[in-house]
C-alpha positions as CSV (number, residue, x, y, z in Angstrom):
1,X,368.3,210.4,381.2
2,X,368.2,211.0,377.2
3,X,371.0,211.9,374.8
4,X,370.2,213.9,371.8
5,X,371.5,216.6,369.4
6,X,371.1,220.1,370.9
7,X,368.5,221.2,368.1
8,X,365.9,218.7,369.3
9,X,363.7,218.9,372.4
10,X,363.4,216.0,374.7
11,X,360.0,215.2,376.2
12,X,359.5,212.7,378.9
13,X,356.8,211.6,381.5
14,X,358.4,213.9,384.0
15,X,359.6,217.5,383.8
16,X,363.2,218.3,382.8
17,X,365.6,218.3,385.6
18,X,368.8,219.4,384.0
19,X,370.7,219.7,380.6
20,X,374.3,219.3,380.1
21,X,376.4,219.2,377.1
22,X,378.0,215.7,376.4
23,X,381.7,215.8,376.9
24,X,382.5,213.1,374.2
25,X,380.2,214.3,371.1
26,X,380.0,217.6,369.7
27,X,376.6,219.3,369.6
28,X,375.0,216.5,371.6
29,X,373.3,216.9,375.2
30,X,372.1,214.9,378.1
31,X,368.9,215.5,379.5
32,X,368.0,214.4,382.8
33,X,364.2,214.2,384.1
34,X,362.7,213.9,387.5
35,X,361.8,210.3,388.7
36,X,358.5,208.9,388.0
37,X,356.0,207.7,390.6
38,X,355.7,203.9,390.7
39,X,354.2,203.2,387.4
40,X,353.5,200.5,384.6
41,X,356.4,200.2,382.4
42,X,354.2,200.4,379.2
43,X,353.3,203.9,379.9
44,X,357.1,205.0,379.8
45,X,357.5,207.4,377.0
46,X,360.1,209.7,375.4
47,X,359.8,212.0,372.2
48,X,362.4,213.8,370.6
49,X,361.0,216.6,368.2
50,X,361.7,219.8,366.5
51,X,358.1,220.9,367.1
52,X,357.1,224.1,368.9
53,X,354.1,224.1,371.5
54,X,351.5,226.3,373.2
55,X,351.6,226.3,377.0
56,X,348.9,227.0,379.7
57,X,348.8,226.5,383.3
58,X,346.1,224.3,385.0
59,X,345.1,224.8,388.5
60,X,344.3,221.6,390.0
61,X,341.9,221.2,393.0
62,X,344.9,220.1,395.1
63,X,346.0,223.7,394.9
64,X,349.0,222.9,392.6
65,X,349.6,224.4,389.3
66,X,350.0,221.7,386.5
67,X,352.0,223.0,383.4
68,X,350.3,221.9,380.1
69,X,351.9,221.9,376.9
70,X,350.4,220.9,373.4
71,X,352.9,220.1,370.6
72,X,352.7,220.2,366.9
73,X,354.4,221.7,363.6
74,X,354.9,225.5,364.0
75,X,352.6,226.2,361.2
76,X,349.6,224.2,362.7
77,X,349.9,225.6,366.4
78,X,346.6,227.3,365.6
79,X,345.0,224.1,365.2
80,X,345.6,223.2,368.8
81,X,343.1,225.9,370.1
82,X,340.3,223.4,370.5
83,X,342.4,220.9,372.5
84,X,343.9,223.9,374.7
85,X,340.3,225.0,375.5
86,X,338.9,221.5,376.3
87,X,341.7,220.1,378.3
88,X,341.7,222.2,381.4
89,X,338.0,221.9,381.6
90,X,338.0,218.2,381.2
91,X,340.7,217.9,383.8
92,X,338.7,219.9,386.1
93,X,335.6,217.6,385.7
94,X,337.5,214.6,386.0
95,X,339.3,215.9,389.3
96,X,336.1,216.9,390.8
97,X,334.0,213.8,389.9
98,X,336.8,211.4,391.0
99,X,338.0,213.1,394.0
100,X,341.4,212.5,393.3
101,X,343.9,215.4,391.7
102,X,345.8,214.7,388.8
103,X,349.1,213.3,389.9
104,X,352.0,214.6,387.9
105,X,353.6,218.3,387.9
106,X,353.0,218.5,384.1
107,X,351.2,217.2,381.2
108,X,352.5,217.3,377.7
109,X,350.2,216.3,374.7
110,X,351.7,215.8,371.3
111,X,350.3,215.3,367.5
112,X,352.7,212.8,366.0
113,X,352.8,212.5,362.2
114,X,352.9,209.2,361.0
115,X,351.4,207.5,363.9
116,X,348.7,205.3,363.2
117,X,345.5,206.8,362.0
118,X,342.8,207.2,364.7
119,X,345.1,206.2,367.6
120,X,346.3,207.7,370.6
121,X,348.4,206.6,373.7
122,X,348.0,207.4,377.4
123,X,351.7,207.6,378.5
124,X,351.3,209.2,381.9
125,X,352.3,212.7,381.6
126,X,353.1,212.3,377.9
127,X,349.9,211.5,375.7
128,X,350.5,210.8,372.1
129,X,347.9,211.4,369.3
130,X,347.6,211.0,365.7
131,X,347.4,214.4,364.1
132,X,343.6,213.6,363.3
133,X,343.0,212.9,366.8
134,X,344.0,216.3,368.1
135,X,344.3,219.0,365.4
136,X,341.1,220.9,364.7
137,X,340.5,223.6,361.9
138,X,337.9,225.4,359.9
139,X,336.9,222.5,357.9
140,X,336.7,220.0,360.7
141,X,333.1,219.0,361.0
142,X,331.0,218.3,364.1
143,X,331.4,214.6,364.0
144,X,335.0,214.6,363.6
145,X,335.2,217.2,366.0
146,X,333.2,214.9,368.4
147,X,335.7,212.2,367.8
148,X,338.6,214.4,368.6
149,X,336.9,215.7,371.7
150,X,336.2,212.1,372.9
151,X,339.7,210.8,372.2
152,X,341.2,213.7,374.3
153,X,338.8,213.2,377.2
154,X,339.6,209.4,377.0
155,X,343.3,209.8,377.3
156,X,343.1,212.1,380.0
157,X,340.7,209.8,382.0
158,X,343.5,207.1,381.5
159,X,345.8,209.1,383.8
160,X,343.7,207.8,386.5
161,X,342.2,204.5,385.1
162,X,345.4,202.5,383.9
163,X,347.9,205.0,385.1
164,X,347.3,205.8,388.9
165,X,345.5,202.3,389.1
166,X,346.9,199.7,386.8
167,X,345.1,196.3,386.0
168,X,346.5,193.3,387.8
169,X,346.8,191.5,384.3
170,X,345.9,192.0,380.7
171,X,342.9,189.9,381.2
172,X,341.2,192.9,382.8
173,X,342.2,195.7,380.5
174,X,338.7,196.0,379.4
175,X,338.1,197.7,382.9
176,X,340.4,200.6,382.0
177,X,339.1,201.1,378.3
178,X,335.6,200.7,379.4
179,X,335.8,203.1,382.3
180,X,337.5,205.8,380.0
181,X,335.4,205.3,377.1
182,X,332.3,205.8,379.8
183,X,333.8,209.2,380.8
184,X,334.1,210.4,377.2
185,X,330.3,211.1,377.0
186,X,330.1,212.2,380.6
187,X,332.5,214.8,380.6
188,X,331.8,216.1,376.9
189,X,328.4,216.5,377.9
190,X,329.4,219.0,380.6
191,X,332.0,220.9,378.9
192,X,331.3,220.8,375.2
193,X,327.5,219.9,374.8
194,X,327.5,221.6,371.5
195,X,329.4,218.5,370.1
196,X,326.3,216.3,370.4
197,X,328.6,213.4,371.3
198,X,325.6,211.2,371.9
199,X,325.4,210.5,368.3
200,X,328.8,208.8,368.4
201,X,328.1,207.1,371.7
202,X,325.0,205.4,369.9
203,X,327.0,204.6,366.9
204,X,329.4,202.8,368.9
205,X,326.9,201.1,371.1
206,X,325.1,199.7,367.9
207,X,328.3,198.7,366.4
208,X,329.4,196.6,369.4
209,X,326.1,194.9,369.6
210,X,326.6,193.6,366.3
211,X,330.0,192.5,366.7
212,X,329.2,190.8,370.1
213,X,327.1,188.1,368.1
214,X,330.2,186.8,366.0
215,X,330.7,183.0,366.6
216,X,334.3,183.5,367.7
217,X,333.8,186.3,370.0
218,X,335.5,186.3,373.4
219,X,334.0,187.3,376.6
220,X,335.2,190.6,378.0
221,X,337.4,188.9,380.7
222,X,338.7,186.2,378.5
223,X,342.2,185.5,379.3
224,X,344.9,187.5,377.4
225,X,346.6,184.0,376.7
226,X,343.3,183.0,374.7
227,X,344.4,185.7,372.0
228,X,347.0,185.3,369.5
229,X,348.5,188.5,370.9
230,X,347.7,191.1,373.8
231,X,346.9,193.7,371.1
232,X,343.6,191.6,370.2
233,X,342.4,192.5,373.6
234,X,342.2,196.2,372.6
235,X,339.0,195.5,370.3
236,X,335.6,197.2,370.2
237,X,334.2,194.8,372.8
238,X,336.9,196.0,375.4
239,X,336.1,199.8,374.8
240,X,332.2,199.9,373.6
241,X,331.1,196.8,375.5
242,X,333.1,197.8,378.5
243,X,331.5,201.3,378.6
244,X,327.9,199.7,378.2
245,X,328.0,197.3,381.0
246,X,329.7,200.1,383.4
247,X,326.8,202.6,382.1
248,X,324.4,199.7,383.1
249,X,326.0,199.2,386.4
250,X,325.8,203.1,387.0
251,X,322.1,202.9,386.1
252,X,321.0,200.1,388.4
253,X,323.2,201.2,391.5
254,X,322.5,204.8,391.1
255,X,324.8,207.7,390.4
256,X,325.9,208.2,394.1
257,X,327.0,204.6,394.8
258,X,328.6,204.7,391.4
259,X,330.7,207.7,392.0
260,X,331.6,206.7,395.4
261,X,332.6,203.3,394.6
262,X,334.8,204.8,391.8
263,X,336.5,207.2,394.3
264,X,337.2,204.5,397.0
265,X,338.7,202.3,394.0
266,X,341.2,205.1,393.2
267,X,342.1,206.0,396.6
268,X,342.6,202.4,397.9
269,X,344.5,201.2,394.8
270,X,346.6,204.4,393.7
271,X,350.3,203.4,392.5
272,X,349.1,200.0,392.7
273,X,347.3,197.2,390.9
274,X,343.5,196.0,391.0
275,X,341.2,193.8,389.2
276,X,337.4,194.4,388.0
277,X,336.2,192.2,391.1
278,X,338.1,194.8,393.5
279,X,336.1,197.6,391.7
280,X,332.7,195.8,391.8
281,X,333.1,194.9,395.4
282,X,333.6,198.5,396.3
283,X,330.6,199.7,394.3
284,X,328.6,196.7,395.8
285,X,329.1,198.2,399.3
286,X,328.1,201.7,398.3
287,X,325.0,200.4,396.7
288,X,324.2,198.5,399.8
289,X,324.8,201.8,401.8
290,X,322.5,203.7,399.5
291,X,319.9,200.7,399.3
292,X,319.9,200.7,395.5
293,X,320.3,196.8,395.8
294,X,319.2,194.5,398.3
295,X,321.3,192.5,400.9
296,X,320.6,189.4,398.8
297,X,322.3,190.8,395.6
298,X,325.7,191.3,394.8
299,X,327.3,193.5,392.1
300,X,330.4,191.4,391.4
301,X,328.0,188.2,390.9
302,X,325.7,190.1,388.8
303,X,328.5,191.5,386.5
304,X,330.1,188.4,386.1
305,X,327.2,187.3,384.0
306,X,328.0,189.9,381.5
307,X,332.0,189.7,381.7
308,X,332.4,186.3,381.6
309,X,330.4,185.2,378.5
310,X,330.1,186.8,375.3
311,X,326.7,188.0,373.7
312,X,323.7,189.7,375.5
313,X,320.2,188.8,375.9
314,X,317.0,189.5,374.1
315,X,314.3,190.5,376.7
316,X,310.8,189.6,375.5
317,X,307.9,191.9,376.9
318,X,304.3,190.5,376.1
319,X,301.2,192.1,377.8
320,X,298.1,189.9,378.1
321,X,294.4,191.3,378.2
322,X,294.2,191.0,381.8
323,X,297.1,193.5,382.3
324,X,299.9,191.2,383.4
325,X,303.3,191.9,381.7
326,X,305.3,188.8,381.0
327,X,309.2,189.5,380.9
328,X,311.7,186.9,379.9
329,X,315.2,186.5,378.7
330,X,317.0,184.4,376.1
331,X,320.4,184.8,374.5
332,X,320.5,187.0,371.3
333,X,321.6,185.2,368.3
334,X,321.6,186.0,364.6
335,X,320.3,182.5,363.8
336,X,319.2,179.3,365.6
337,X,322.3,177.2,364.6
338,X,324.1,175.5,367.4
339,X,327.3,177.0,368.8
340,X,330.3,176.5,366.7
341,X,332.9,176.1,369.3
342,X,333.7,176.9,372.9
343,X,333.9,180.5,372.7
344,X,330.5,180.8,371.4
345,X,327.7,182.0,373.8
346,X,325.8,178.9,375.0
347,X,322.3,178.4,374.3
348,X,321.6,178.1,377.9
349,X,323.5,181.6,378.8
350,X,321.5,183.8,381.0
351,X,322.4,187.0,382.7
352,X,321.3,189.2,385.6
353,X,319.0,191.6,383.7
354,X,317.9,194.9,385.2
355,X,314.4,195.7,384.0
356,X,313.6,199.5,383.9
357,X,310.4,200.8,382.5
358,X,308.3,203.8,381.6
359,X,304.9,204.1,379.6
360,X,302.9,206.5,377.9
361,X,301.0,207.4,380.7
362,X,303.7,208.2,383.0
363,X,307.0,209.3,381.1
364,X,310.1,208.7,383.0
365,X,313.4,208.8,381.2
366,X,315.7,210.7,383.7
367,X,318.9,208.8,385.1
368,X,317.0,208.4,388.5
369,X,314.3,206.7,386.7
370,X,316.6,204.1,385.3
371,X,316.7,202.2,388.5
372,X,315.5,198.6,387.9
373,X,311.7,197.7,388.8
374,X,312.5,194.1,388.6
375,X,315.1,191.7,387.9
376,X,315.5,188.4,385.6
377,X,318.4,186.1,386.8
378,X,320.0,182.9,385.7
379,X,317.8,181.0,388.1
380,X,314.6,183.1,387.3
381,X,314.8,184.1,383.5
382,X,311.2,184.9,383.3
383,X,308.7,186.7,385.4
384,X,305.2,188.2,385.5
385,X,304.4,191.8,386.7
386,X,301.1,193.1,387.4
387,X,300.3,196.0,384.9
388,X,298.2,199.0,386.0
389,X,297.9,200.9,382.7
390,X,295.3,200.5,379.8
391,X,295.5,198.3,376.8
392,X,295.8,201.1,374.7
393,X,298.8,202.9,376.1
394,X,302.5,201.5,375.3
395,X,304.9,200.3,377.7
396,X,308.8,200.7,377.0
397,X,311.5,198.6,378.5
398,X,315.3,199.9,378.8
399,X,314.5,203.6,378.6
400,X,317.7,205.6,377.1
401,X,319.4,202.3,376.3
402,X,320.8,202.3,379.8
403,X,321.1,198.5,379.8
404,X,322.9,196.2,377.4
405,X,320.2,194.2,375.7
406,X,317.7,194.3,373.0
407,X,313.8,194.3,373.6
408,X,311.1,192.6,371.8
409,X,307.3,193.4,372.2
410,X,303.9,191.9,371.5
411,X,302.7,193.2,368.2
412,X,300.0,195.4,370.1
413,X,302.9,197.2,371.9
414,X,305.0,197.7,368.6
415,X,301.9,199.3,366.9
416,X,301.3,201.7,369.9
417,X,304.8,202.8,369.9
418,X,304.8,203.4,366.1
419,X,301.6,205.4,366.5
420,X,303.2,207.4,369.5
421,X,306.1,208.3,367.0
422,X,303.5,209.4,364.3
423,X,301.8,211.6,366.7
424,X,304.7,213.3,368.5
425,X,308.0,211.6,368.2
426,X,309.7,213.9,370.6
427,X,307.6,212.2,373.6
428,X,310.0,209.4,373.2
429,X,313.6,210.7,373.6
430,X,316.2,210.8,370.8
431,X,318.5,207.9,372.3
432,X,315.5,205.6,373.0
433,X,313.8,206.2,369.4
434,X,317.2,205.2,367.9
435,X,317.6,202.1,369.8
436,X,313.9,201.0,369.0
437,X,314.6,201.5,365.3
438,X,318.1,199.4,365.4
439,X,316.3,196.8,367.6
440,X,313.5,196.5,365.1
441,X,315.6,196.2,362.1
442,X,318.3,193.8,363.8
443,X,315.3,191.6,364.9
444,X,313.9,191.8,361.5
445,X,317.3,190.6,360.0
446,X,317.3,187.7,362.5
447,X,313.8,186.6,361.7
448,X,312.7,187.3,365.3
449,X,310.0,189.9,364.2
450,X,308.7,190.8,360.7
451,X,310.2,193.7,358.7
452,X,306.8,195.6,358.7
453,X,307.2,196.5,362.4
454,X,310.5,198.4,361.3
455,X,308.6,200.0,358.6
456,X,306.0,201.3,360.8
457,X,308.5,202.6,363.4
458,X,310.3,204.8,360.7
459,X,307.4,206.0,359.1
460,X,307.3,209.1,361.2
461,X,310.4,210.2,359.5
462,X,308.4,211.4,356.4
463,X,307.0,214.0,358.6
464,X,310.1,215.5,360.1
465,X,313.5,216.7,359.1
466,X,314.8,215.9,362.7
467,X,316.4,212.7,363.6
468,X,319.2,212.9,360.9
469,X,321.3,210.1,362.8
470,X,318.1,207.9,363.0
471,X,317.4,208.3,359.5
472,X,321.1,207.2,359.0
473,X,320.5,204.2,361.2
474,X,317.6,203.1,359.2
475,X,319.4,203.9,356.0
476,X,322.2,201.5,356.9
477,X,319.8,198.6,357.5
478,X,317.8,199.4,354.4
479,X,321.2,199.4,352.2
480,X,321.9,196.0,353.5
481,X,318.5,194.9,352.3
482,X,319.0,196.7,349.0
483,X,322.2,195.2,348.3
484,X,320.9,191.6,349.1
485,X,317.7,192.3,346.9
486,X,319.8,193.2,344.1
487,X,321.8,189.8,344.3
488,X,319.4,187.2,346.0
489,X,316.1,188.1,346.8
490,X,313.3,187.2,344.1
491,X,310.2,187.7,346.1
492,X,308.3,190.6,344.8
493,X,306.4,191.5,347.9
494,X,309.9,191.8,349.9
495,X,311.3,194.0,347.1
496,X,308.4,196.2,347.4
497,X,308.5,196.5,351.2
498,X,312.3,197.2,350.9
499,X,311.4,200.1,348.3
500,X,308.7,201.5,350.7
501,X,311.4,201.6,353.5
502,X,313.6,203.5,351.3
503,X,311.0,206.0,350.3
504,X,310.3,206.7,353.9
505,X,313.9,207.9,354.4
506,X,314.6,209.4,351.2
507,X,311.4,211.2,349.7
508,X,311.3,215.1,349.4
509,X,310.2,216.8,352.5
510,X,308.7,220.5,352.5
511,X,309.3,221.7,356.1
512,X,311.1,224.4,357.7
513,X,314.4,222.5,357.7
514,X,314.4,222.2,354.0
515,X,314.1,225.9,353.7
516,X,316.9,226.3,356.1
517,X,319.2,223.9,354.4
518,X,318.9,226.1,351.1
519,X,320.9,228.6,353.1
520,X,323.2,226.3,354.9
521,X,324.1,222.8,353.4
522,X,325.5,221.7,356.9
523,X,321.8,222.0,358.3
524,X,320.1,219.9,355.8
525,X,320.2,216.2,355.0
526,X,322.3,215.8,351.9
527,X,322.9,212.2,352.8
528,X,319.6,211.3,352.0
529,X,319.3,213.4,348.9
530,X,317.4,216.4,350.0
531,X,317.4,218.6,346.8
532,X,317.9,221.9,348.5
533,X,320.8,220.6,350.3
534,X,322.7,218.8,347.3
535,X,322.2,222.0,345.2
536,X,323.6,224.2,347.7
537,X,326.4,221.7,348.0
538,X,327.0,221.8,344.1
539,X,327.1,225.5,344.3
540,X,329.7,225.7,347.0
541,X,332.0,223.5,344.9
542,X,331.5,225.6,341.8
543,X,333.2,228.4,344.1
544,X,335.9,226.1,344.8
545,X,336.4,225.4,341.2
546,X,336.5,228.9,340.1
547,X,338.7,230.0,343.1
548,X,336.0,232.2,344.8
549,X,336.6,229.9,348.0
550,X,339.5,228.0,349.2
551,X,338.6,224.8,350.6
552,X,340.7,225.1,353.7
553,X,338.9,228.3,354.3
554,X,335.3,226.8,353.9
555,X,333.5,227.3,357.3
556,X,330.1,226.8,356.0
557,X,329.6,223.2,355.4
558,X,330.2,219.8,356.9
559,X,331.9,217.0,355.2
560,X,328.3,215.5,354.1
561,X,327.8,218.6,351.7
562,X,331.3,217.8,350.0
563,X,330.4,214.1,349.8
564,X,327.2,215.0,348.2
565,X,329.0,217.5,345.8
566,X,331.1,214.6,344.5
567,X,328.3,211.9,344.6
568,X,325.7,214.1,342.6
569,X,328.2,216.2,340.7
570,X,329.8,215.5,337.1
571,X,333.2,215.6,335.8
572,X,334.3,219.1,336.7
573,X,333.6,218.4,340.3
574,X,335.5,215.2,340.3
575,X,338.4,216.9,338.4
576,X,338.8,219.6,341.0
577,X,338.9,217.0,344.2
578,X,341.4,215.0,342.1
579,X,343.6,218.0,341.3
580,X,343.5,219.4,344.9
581,X,344.2,216.1,346.6
582,X,346.9,214.9,344.2
583,X,348.8,218.3,343.7
584,X,349.1,219.4,347.7
585,X,352.5,218.8,348.8
586,X,351.0,217.9,352.5
587,X,348.7,215.0,352.0
588,X,347.8,215.3,355.6
589,X,346.2,218.7,355.6
590,X,342.7,218.6,356.9
591,X,341.2,219.8,353.9
592,X,343.1,217.3,351.7
593,X,341.8,214.4,354.0
594,X,338.3,215.8,354.2
595,X,338.2,215.9,350.3
596,X,339.5,212.3,350.0
597,X,336.7,211.3,352.2
598,X,334.3,213.1,349.9
599,X,335.7,211.3,346.9
600,X,335.1,208.0,348.6
601,X,331.3,209.0,348.1
602,X,331.4,208.5,344.3
603,X,328.9,206.2,342.6
604,X,330.9,206.1,339.4
605,X,333.1,202.9,339.2
606,X,335.8,204.8,336.7
607,X,336.0,207.4,339.3
608,X,336.5,204.7,342.2
609,X,339.2,202.9,340.1
610,X,341.1,206.1,339.8
611,X,340.9,206.7,343.4
612,X,342.0,203.2,344.3
613,X,345.1,203.5,342.0
614,X,346.3,206.5,343.7
615,X,348.3,204.2,345.8
616,X,350.1,203.0,342.7
617,X,350.9,206.5,341.2
618,X,354.5,207.3,341.1
619,X,354.0,211.0,341.7
620,X,351.6,211.1,344.6
621,X,353.0,210.2,348.1
622,X,350.2,208.5,349.7
623,X,350.9,206.8,353.0
624,X,349.2,203.7,354.5
625,X,346.7,205.5,356.7
626,X,345.4,207.3,353.6
627,X,345.3,204.2,351.8
628,X,343.5,202.1,354.5
629,X,340.8,205.2,354.9
630,X,340.2,205.5,351.1
631,X,339.6,201.7,350.8
632,X,337.5,201.1,354.0
633,X,335.2,203.9,352.6
634,X,334.8,202.5,349.1
635,X,334.1,199.0,350.7
636,X,331.3,200.5,352.5
637,X,330.0,202.3,349.5
638,X,327.4,199.9,347.9
639,X,327.9,201.6,344.5
640,X,331.4,200.9,344.0
641,X,331.9,198.0,346.6
642,X,332.8,195.3,344.2
643,X,335.4,197.5,342.4
644,X,337.2,198.1,345.5
645,X,337.0,194.4,346.3
646,X,338.3,193.2,342.9
647,X,341.2,195.8,343.3
648,X,342.1,194.8,346.9
649,X,342.2,191.1,346.3
650,X,344.2,191.6,342.9
651,X,346.9,193.8,344.3
652,X,347.3,192.0,347.9
653,X,351.1,191.6,347.3
654,X,351.7,195.3,346.7
655,X,349.3,196.3,349.3
656,X,351.0,194.0,351.9
657,X,354.4,195.6,351.1
658,X,352.8,199.3,351.2
659,X,351.0,198.6,354.6
660,X,354.2,196.9,356.0
661,X,351.9,196.1,359.1
662,X,349.8,192.9,358.2
663,X,347.1,194.0,360.6
664,X,346.0,196.7,358.1
665,X,345.4,194.1,355.4
666,X,343.4,192.1,357.9
667,X,341.4,195.1,358.8
668,X,340.4,195.5,355.0
669,X,339.4,191.9,354.5
670,X,337.2,192.0,357.8
671,X,335.6,195.4,356.2
672,X,335.0,193.2,353.0
673,X,333.3,190.2,354.8
674,X,331.1,192.6,356.8
675,X,330.0,194.4,353.9
676,X,329.5,191.6,351.2
677,X,326.1,191.2,350.2
678,X,326.1,187.9,348.0
679,X,327.4,184.3,349.0
680,X,329.6,184.2,345.9
681,X,331.7,187.1,347.2
682,X,332.0,185.7,350.5
683,X,333.1,182.3,349.3
684,X,335.8,184.4,347.2
685,X,337.0,186.3,350.2
686,X,337.1,183.0,352.3
687,X,339.3,181.1,349.5
688,X,341.6,184.2,349.3
689,X,342.1,184.2,353.1
690,X,342.9,180.4,353.2
691,X,345.4,180.9,350.3
692,X,347.1,183.8,352.0
693,X,346.8,183.0,355.6
694,X,350.5,183.1,356.0
695,X,351.0,186.6,355.0
696,X,347.9,187.9,357.3
697,X,348.4,188.6,361.1
698,X,348.1,185.8,363.5
699,X,344.9,186.7,364.9
700,X,343.5,188.4,361.7
701,X,342.6,185.1,359.9
702,X,340.0,184.1,362.8
703,X,338.4,187.6,362.7
704,X,338.1,187.6,359.0
705,X,336.6,183.9,359.0
706,X,334.3,185.1,361.8
707,X,332.8,187.9,360.1
708,X,332.5,186.0,356.9
709,X,330.4,183.1,358.7
710,X,328.5,185.7,360.6
711,X,327.6,187.7,357.2
712,X,326.7,184.4,355.8
713,X,324.2,183.6,358.3
714,X,322.6,187.0,358.0
715,X,322.2,186.5,354.2
716,X,320.8,183.1,354.8
717,X,318.1,184.7,357.0
718,X,317.4,187.7,354.8
719,X,317.1,185.7,351.6
720,X,314.6,183.0,353.5
721,X,311.0,184.0,352.5
722,X,309.5,181.9,355.5
723,X,307.7,183.9,358.0
724,X,309.6,185.3,361.0
725,X,309.3,183.2,364.4
726,X,308.0,185.7,367.0
727,X,308.7,184.5,370.6
728,X,306.9,186.1,373.5
């Protein structure tokens, strides 16, 4: 029962049962709601609002009708069309895959202003989103739309994983988050394939594989008591690594066994609790039934090697001249330094590693081809396979990045893969190409292989305008090297190599895509400086300036084109952007946020200072989430990184009061630690953290210090001019 003023609407987990006037308070009412099913208390929710809603009826596979209502400001109801179209399609796919109907008679979804940016909460029957994660308009670009779609599907999947079946304890919360993250891509691929969500999946995977090397990283199933607070369990490891190892399990047991195991899990434990071992045991039974694993193997035992220790393996693949393929594993580490504490991955750590393979003579990249041809195990960390292909044919392990590990090859095989990309890069699918490039750069940073291997792999980018994402993956690594070179690298050969790398991804290309970008900046590669794309972006901005086009009505360009216009433009472009974002009454309008993001692309230090000091401006109402977004983006912008760092450290007292939540300051300092490229700056940040530890959140200090130490190790390796030690 909820009491409220009659002008408000009350929304609860369950439908409204009755409403009656209060006898003792004028203009107030009591609302009574239907009783919820058995559920976890953290999922209980109630919202009082003046919002309006759009409504539709979803026809469940159970035969029942489910009322679906989406809520926001009256003037933004049109921005709910994307979600209104996606939700019934996603619910239908989830119900059919899981074999269990949606459990409640209604579903409310609300875009809540002021809710922490990028967040959402899966309350049963009443899902809450931040506005940026639900509302879509004409200015929303494809990447942001993909993130909105993924968040919508993620919270819908929670109606089963976490709501219908709850974890036994917070220790296993990664199970719910990993499964719901896995279903983001699986569902969007079916109902919104135009979003190309695989781009977001790859970025997420590559991000977590970097985070999983931090010296203080916990295992997935580490007890919640090991963390300063339960909130710390909800990190990139729980979401992205959780999804990655479920994806790996699906690959090695096969789709049929995985789906059957999930269905049995939901039916057996609905309206109750279960842990990850309960799920693994059911999947194991189905894998035995479908004969995808032998009777001597056990899924729970296999997966515990991935959930009960941090990190992941590096798989070495080496072919000898007699055709034998030697395969071995060892823990991937960003240095050969000994473990720093008990939470660090042990040097002797090993895993049950599924080895899936393909080669240049017999291309196999479909889901059914990801079943392992062999296994490495803790007792048998290396093995030999009799090869049947010629010495001039490449082999490839872990196609489509189906498993959670990196792969290193002998030099001959790396060369053959690079040659294949030059001849016809599309023979190797996009996901696999991206992982090859990321693996090569990361192993180069770690001195496992030499950088010329990464250089050879990205050479094909000079002949194509496809693979914009892969170009950006390479660009992020090259920017890391360029920033270090500017501060610490003295070796002229290494500086020349970095310059060559940069030329491979930024040189002018004369192809059909360049011509297409002249007519549509959203189709070009503005991010890497394509002149055609940049010029078109500047012309679009001139239309904004003279009033020909209102930014809120721009349907032709994505956020990269606005970014390019600010980066390559001059004072008129900046003045327009500043006036637009400062004079609008509503700072949360999508076009205002999009322009603020574009302004963060500036390479002008004075413009960056002006943008940073917005938060101090008495006439601009800037909320904490806008401040955090601006500062994080400027930190990641190499051209103005130092300006942002100086401002943040100098104004920390004000920012702590502005944020109110100490975790936001910790997020900023962690971002600084991850994107600093000099020992001097890292030492400065470390001293700041030590001196201000009482003002930071309890778990924040550990995260920041881990990021600092991790980056210091990478910098030491990158500035070391000794040769890489290649292990086979």
